C-alpha positions in Angstrom: 86.7 129.0 162.6 89.2 126.0 161.9 92.7 125.8 163.3 94.5 127.4 160.5 92.0 130.5 160.5 92.5 130.8 164.1 96.5 130.8 163.5 96.5 133.2 161.1 94.2 135.3 163.1 96.4 135.3 166.3 99.5 136.3 163.9 97.9 139.1 161.9 100.0 142.0 163.2 103.5 140.1 163.0 102.2 138.8 159.5 101.4 142.0 158.3 104.7 143.8 159.7 106.8 141.4 157.7 104.3 142.2 154.5 104.8 145.8 155.0 108.8 145.6 155.3 108.8 143.6 152.1 106.8 146.4 150.3 109.2 149.1 151.6 111.8 147.8 149.7 112.1 149.7 146.0 112.6 146.4 144.0 112.2 148.3 140.6 114.2 145.8 138.3 114.3 148.1 135.0 116.2 151.0 137.3 118.2 147.9 139.4 117.1 149.1 142.5 117.1 147.2 145.8 117.5 143.9 144.1 120.1 142.2 146.7 118.3 143.6 149.6 115.0 142.2 148.4 116.7 138.6 147.5 118.0 138.8 150.8 114.6 139.7 152.7 113.1 137.1 150.9 115.5 134.3 151.6 115.5 135.1 155.4 111.8 134.9 155.0 111.9 131.8 153.6 114.9 130.1 155.8 113.4 131.3 159.2 110.2 129.0 158.7 112.7 125.7 157.7 112.9 126.1 153.9 116.0 125.0 152.2 117.4 128.1 150.0 119.4 127.8 147.0 120.5 131.6 145.5 121.4 131.0 141.9 123.4 134.0 140.4 121.9 134.7 136.9 124.5 136.0 134.0 125.2 139.2 132.7 124.5 140.6 136.6 120.9 139.6 136.7 118.5 139.5 139.9 119.2 136.1 141.4 116.9 133.7 141.6 115.7 132.1 144.8 114.9 128.1 144.9 113.6 127.3 148.2 112.3 123.7 149.2 109.9 122.8 151.9 109.4 119.8 153.7 112.2 117.9 151.7 111.1 114.2 150.9 107.6 114.7 152.7 104.8 113.1 151.3 104.3 111.6 147.8 103.7 114.7 145.7 105.7 117.7 145.2 104.6 121.0 144.3 106.2 123.8 142.2 105.3 127.3 143.0 106.4 130.3 140.8 106.5 133.7 142.1 108.7 136.8 141.5 109.8 139.5 144.0 110.6 142.6 141.1 108.1 145.2 140.6 107.3 147.6 138.3 108.3 151.5 138.2 106.1 153.4 140.2 105.8 156.2 137.7 104.2 158.9 137.4 104.5 158.9 141.4 102.7 162.4 141.6 99.3 160.4 141.0 99.9 158.5 144.1 98.0 159.5 147.0 100.5 158.1 149.1 104.5 157.0 148.8 104.4 153.6 146.4 107.2 152.5 148.8 105.4 153.7 151.9 102.7 151.1 152.4 99.5 152.6 153.6 96.3 151.3 154.6 93.3 153.5 153.8 89.8 152.2 154.1 90.6 148.3 154.5 93.0 148.7 151.8 97.0 148.5 151.6 98.5 150.6 149.0 102.0 150.0 147.7 103.8 149.3 144.6 103.9 145.8 144.1 101.5 144.8 146.7 99.3 143.1 144.3 102.0 142.3 141.5 103.4 140.2 143.2 105.0 140.8 146.5 101.5 140.2 148.3 100.9 136.4 146.6 104.5 135.8 147.6 104.4 136.9 151.2 100.9 135.1 151.8 101.8 131.7 150.4 105.3 131.5 152.6 103.2 132.8 155.5 100.4 130.0 154.7 103.1 127.1 154.8 104.0 128.4 158.3 100.5 128.4 159.3 99.6 125.0 157.9 103.2 123.5 159.5 102.4 125.1 162.7 98.6 123.5 162.9 99.7 120.0 161.5 103.1 119.1 162.5 104.4 119.3 159.1 103.7 119.9 155.7 101.9 116.9 153.9 103.8 117.2 150.5 107.0 118.8 149.4 106.9 122.5 148.1 109.4 124.2 146.0 109.5 127.7 145.3 111.2 129.3 142.3 111.6 133.1 142.9 113.0 135.4 140.5 113.5 139.0 140.5 113.1 139.5 136.8 109.6 139.0 135.7 108.7 142.6 135.2 111.5 143.1 132.4 110.6 139.8 130.7 112.3 137.3 132.4 115.4 137.2 130.2 117.5 134.6 132.1 114.7 132.0 132.9 116.1 130.1 129.9 119.7 129.9 131.6 118.0 128.4 134.6 116.0 125.8 132.6 118.7 124.8 130.9 121.4 124.5 133.7 119.0 123.5 136.6 116.6 121.6 134.8 116.9 118.7 137.7 115.0 121.3 139.9 111.8 121.7 138.0 110.1 118.2 138.9 106.6 118.3 140.4 103.0 116.9 139.7 101.9 120.9 139.6 103.2 124.6 139.6 101.1 127.2 141.4 101.6 130.4 139.0 101.9 133.8 140.5 98.6 135.0 140.0 95.5 134.6 141.8 92.2 136.7 142.6 89.0 137.3 143.0 86.7 138.5 140.2 84.3 141.5 139.7 81.6 138.9 141.7 84.2 138.5 144.4 84.3 134.7 143.3 87.7 133.0 143.4 89.3 132.8 140.2 91.6 130.0 138.6 93.2 130.7 135.4 95.1 127.8 133.7 96.9 129.5 131.2 99.1 132.8 129.8 99.5 134.7 126.6 102.8 135.2 125.0 104.6 138.5 124.2 106.7 140.0 121.6 107.4 143.4 122.2 109.4 145.8 120.0 110.4 149.3 119.6 110.0 150.7 116.5 112.5 153.4 115.4 112.4 155.9 112.5 115.2 158.3 111.9 115.2 162.2 110.1 118.0 164.7 110.2 120.9 164.7 112.2 119.4 166.5 115.1 116.2 168.4 116.0 115.5 171.1 113.7 113.6 174.1 113.7 109.8 173.4 112.4 110.2 175.8 109.2 112.0 173.2 107.7 108.8 170.8 107.5 108.2 171.5 103.7 111.3 169.9 102.6 112.9 167.7 105.7 111.1 164.4 106.8 109.6 164.2 109.9 110.1 160.8 111.8 107.1 161.5 113.8 105.0 160.9 110.6 107.0 158.1 109.1 105.9 156.1 112.2 102.2 157.1 111.9 102.1 156.2 108.4 103.6 152.9 109.1 101.5 152.2 112.1 98.5 152.7 109.9 99.3 149.5 107.9 99.9 147.4 110.9 96.4 147.7 112.2 93.1 148.4 110.7 90.4 150.4 112.1 88.3 147.0 112.6 91.2 146.1 115.0 92.5 143.3 113.0 96.1 143.0 112.6 97.3 143.5 108.7 100.3 141.7 108.8 100.8 138.7 106.5 100.2 135.3 108.5 99.7 136.8 111.5 96.9 134.9 112.5 97.8 131.8 110.8 99.3 129.8 113.7 96.6 130.0 116.0 95.7 127.0 117.5 91.6 126.9 118.1 90.6 126.7 121.7 89.4 123.0 122.7 85.7 122.0 123.5 86.9 122.1 127.1 88.1 125.5 126.6 85.2 126.8 125.1 82.9 124.9 127.5 84.8 126.6 130.7 84.3 130.2 128.6 80.5 129.6 128.5 80.2 128.7 132.3 82.2 131.8 133.4 79.9 134.6 134.9 78.7 137.9 133.1 80.9 140.7 134.3 80.8 143.0 131.7 78.6 145.6 133.9 81.0 145.4 136.8 84.3 145.6 134.7 82.9 148.2 132.8 82.2 150.1 136.0 85.8 149.3 137.4 87.0 150.8 133.9 85.2 153.6 134.0 84.2 153.0 130.8 80.5 153.2 128.6 81.3 150.4 126.2 84.0 147.7 125.3 85.4 148.0 121.9 83.1 147.3 119.0 80.2 147.3 121.8 81.5 143.7 122.5 79.4 142.1 125.2 79.0 138.6 127.1 80.6 135.6 125.1 82.1 137.7 122.4 83.8 140.1 124.7 85.5 136.8 126.8 86.4 135.3 123.5 88.5 138.2 122.2 89.9 138.9 125.3 91.0 135.7 126.5 91.6 133.7 122.8 92.7 136.4 120.5 96.2 138.0 120.1 96.7 141.8 120.4 98.7 144.6 118.5 99.0 147.4 121.4 100.7 150.6 121.3 102.4 150.9 124.7 104.2 154.2 124.1 105.0 157.0 121.5 108.1 159.6 121.7 109.1 162.1 119.3 109.7 165.8 119.6 108.4 168.5 122.1 106.2 167.1 124.5 106.5 169.5 127.5 104.6 172.5 128.9 103.8 175.1 126.4 104.8 175.2 122.9 108.3 174.8 121.1 108.4 174.2 117.0 110.5 172.0 116.6 111.0 168.7 113.9 112.3 166.1 115.5 115.3 163.9 114.4 114.0 160.9 115.7 110.5 159.2 116.8 110.0 156.0 118.7 107.0 153.8 119.3 106.8 150.8 121.7 104.3 148.0 120.5 103.6 144.9 122.6 101.9 141.6 120.7 100.0 139.3 123.1 100.2 136.0 121.7 97.9 132.9 122.1 98.9 129.3 121.3 100.7 128.4 118.7 102.0 131.7 118.2 105.9 132.3 118.3 107.3 135.8 119.6 110.4 135.3 117.1 108.1 134.6 113.9 105.9 137.7 114.7 109.0 140.1 114.9 109.9 138.5 111.7 106.6 138.8 110.0 106.5 142.8 111.2 109.9 143.0 109.5 108.6 141.6 106.3 105.5 143.8 106.6 107.4 146.9 106.9 110.0 146.3 104.1 106.8 145.2 101.9 104.8 148.4 102.7 108.1 150.6 101.9 109.2 151.3 105.6 112.6 149.3 105.5 114.5 152.2 106.8 112.2 152.0 110.2 114.5 150.1 113.1 112.9 147.1 115.3 114.5 146.9 118.5 113.2 143.3 119.6 112.8 143.3 123.7 111.6 140.5 125.8 109.3 137.9 124.1 107.4 134.7 125.5 105.7 131.9 124.4 102.1 131.3 125.1 101.1 128.3 127.4 97.8 126.7 128.6 97.1 123.7 131.0 94.7 121.0 131.3 91.6 122.3 133.0 91.1 119.3 134.6 94.3 118.3 136.3 95.1 117.5 140.0 96.5 121.1 140.4 93.2 122.8 139.2 90.7 120.2 141.3 92.6 121.0 144.5 92.8 124.5 143.8 89.1 124.2 143.1 87.9 122.5 146.3 90.2 124.6 148.4 88.7 127.6 147.3 85.0 126.4 147.7 86.1 125.4 151.2 87.4 128.9 152.2 85.1 131.2 150.1 82.0 129.1 150.2 81.6 129.7 146.5 82.2 128.0 143.4 85.4 129.2 141.9 85.4 130.7 138.2 87.5 128.5 136.0 89.5 130.4 133.2 91.2 128.7 130.2 93.7 131.6 130.5 94.5 135.0 131.7 95.1 137.9 129.3 98.2 138.5 130.5 101.9 137.1 129.9 104.1 135.0 132.3 107.0 132.8 131.7 104.6 129.4 132.2 106.1 128.2 128.8 109.7 127.9 130.0 109.0 126.8 133.3 106.3 124.2 133.0 104.5 124.0 129.7 107.8 122.7 128.0 108.2 120.0 130.5 105.1 118.9 130.7 104.0 120.3 134.1 100.5 121.4 134.8 100.2 125.1 135.7 97.4 127.3 137.1 97.0 130.4 139.1 95.1 130.7 142.4 95.1 131.4 146.0 96.0 135.1 145.6 95.0 138.4 146.8 94.3 140.3 143.9 90.6 141.8 142.9 89.4 143.7 140.3 90.2 146.7 141.6 93.9 146.1 142.3 95.3 148.9 139.6 98.4 146.4 138.9 101.5 148.4 137.0 99.2 151.8 137.9 99.4 154.5 140.5 97.6 153.6 143.6 98.3 149.8 143.3 96.6 147.9 146.0 94.5 145.2 148.0 91.9 144.5 150.5 93.2 143.0 153.6 90.3 140.7 154.1 91.4 139.3 150.7 95.0 139.0 151.9 93.9 136.7 154.7 91.4 135.0 152.9 93.7 134.1 150.4 96.2 132.8 153.3 93.7 130.2 154.0 93.2 129.1 150.6 97.1 128.8 149.9 97.1 126.6 153.2 93.9 124.4 152.3 95.2 123.9 148.5 98.3 122.3 149.7 96.3 119.7 151.9 94.0 119.3 149.2 96.7 118.7 146.6 98.8 116.4 149.0 95.6 113.8 149.8 
């Protein structure tokens, strides 16, 4: 066991207690809960390890952003790290086997809201720098954290940060918030994210809910939305909006090669999901290609009328549906929302209102950057397995805003995730062994990046 691993093992109890305390804070940004307390907790964790921390207020009462620098002026290189301290709501709480903000260890797994997304990765990376500094006496390069508190609501204030604090975003690479082992337990490195256009469609009917006896003569907005939705996406899975696919940039030869080198995880993933097959019975490269390189149109929620227990004969006065579109390079969230508006108007649904929520651009970084090479060599040193290199992840984050628009390569890795995390769902969890291994991966990565 090397010196860093020995240090981490000797400090297990203290480091676990610190993680437990962070997870106990119900930092649900959508509800405005525990934001100041969590920001202060993270600030203290950074400062007690020697970081210079700048607390940057966000407009409109937004959650403060923390900018923290370790080893200012040390080494020839500068590493940026993006993480966030906010979490998703815990609903439905009745499906949790233990309190979502009462961290609980069962069978080697730690259960808590936010443990996998993103408090676990945030804390292990801070703790890894402590271990590296304790063993080496100093850090081999300058490390700067950008830690926001609004990622789970679409990072609405990040453009303010990038516009007014552009000088802080300087580095040879940015480690992204994500990091995990795949279904075969190989460490995974991801070099991009999908973008997002999140909208709500609203259909209106009578002035107030009616008795359903009026269904013969009063329009039902729920049916109005169903008919509109049927025009947006076909049974073949293709989005029917004119021009939707026109801006897509084909994957590069290097990205296609990376896809072909990824392991076959179909059966393991199906078992994890509890499904007999993927859509259209996709397998292998076809499944990976669609999952990583194609956009989506997803119904995230539908609400109208009475949905409680028992029966209530009602004709609703309003119906709402939430749609999320995952975007790939070079699609634009603003363009997609306008295309949706045009589509509805052209198909006779100009009465349906569109409420645009969060939007973000897709991003992809080069697969051969120093950042990726350092993540890969460090992963192999810790796990004794070649890492999986994915051209992008199917999820979304503000990688374009913080990195790509400034020409900074970005990649995810050195994290404690695994295939069974249940991120955004009840019983979110990590395996504690993964937490300690990822901490070592992080420390090794900083050494390799600085070399």
